[in-house]
C-alpha positions, 0 to 999 in steps of 0.5 A, a space after each residue: 677574039 670574036 673569031 675565037 668566041 664564034 669558034 667555041 660557040 660552033 664547037 659547043 653546038 656541034 658537041 651538044 648535037 652529036 653528044 648522043 650520036 656521034 654516028 650521026 656527026 661521021 657518016 653511015 660508012 664510017 660509023 660501022 668501022 667506028 662502032 666495029 673498032 670500039 667493039 674490038 677494043 671493048 673486047 681487048 680491055 675486058 670491057 673497060 669503057 662499059 664498066 667505065 659508064 656504068 660508073 658515070 652514069 651513076 654519078 650522073 643519075 644522081 641529084 645534085 652530082 655531076 661528072 667533070 674530066 679534066 685532062 691534059 689533051 687539048 679541048 678539041 681533041 678531047 671533045 673529040 674523044 669523049 664524043 668517040 668513046 660515047 662519053 658526051 652524055 655524062 660529061 656536059 661540056 661546060 664540065 670539061 677542062 683542059 689542064 693542057 696551058 694551065 696544069 690540072 692544079 689550075 682546073 681543080 681551082 677553077 672547078 672549086 670556085 664553080 661549084 663552091 667551097 662546100 661541095 664534095 668532091 672526089 677525084 678519080 684517077 691514075 696519075 701523081 698529079 691528080 693524086 696531088 691535086 686532090 691531096 692539096 685541096 683535101 679531096 679524096 682521091 680514087 685511084 684507078 689503075 687497073 680493072 678491080 679499081 674500075 669495079 670496086 668505085 662502081 661497087 662503092 657507087 651502087 652501095 653509096 659509099 660515095 
C-alpha cells in the first residue's frame, strides 16, 4: 500500500510540475514532433481542441466553478492524455476521475459527495452512460456529438446561460 501511495504522490507531483509545460516532460526533439502532430489534429478536426479549451477556460475562469473530468480510461493513461492535449491547466489532478473499475455513475456520486448536493452540476458528454448518470442525479446534460454542439456550449457559457 505504501508503494502505491508513493507512486500516486509521484504521479501527482509530475502532473502538477508539467501541466502547463508538457514539452519540458518529453524533451525538445519529441516536443517538436508533438506540436506538429497537435497542429495536424487541430486542422483535421476543425479546431476541436481549441474550441473545447475555450469552453473549459470560460468555466475555469469563473469564481466557484471547476471542471471535473470523468473518463473510462485508466487513471495514469488519462492523466497522460490530459497533459498531451494541453488540458492540464483546466483540470486539476484532484478533479480527474477514472470510471474504469467503478463506472461513471459511481464517479458522479463521489463528485457529489465531494462538492455537496447543493452545488450546480452540468454533465457534458457524448455517451448514453453520461446521460443516464446525469438523469439519475437530476443534473442537466449537454450532449456534444458534433462541432455545432461544442460551439453552442461555448456560446451559452459566454452569454452566462450556464
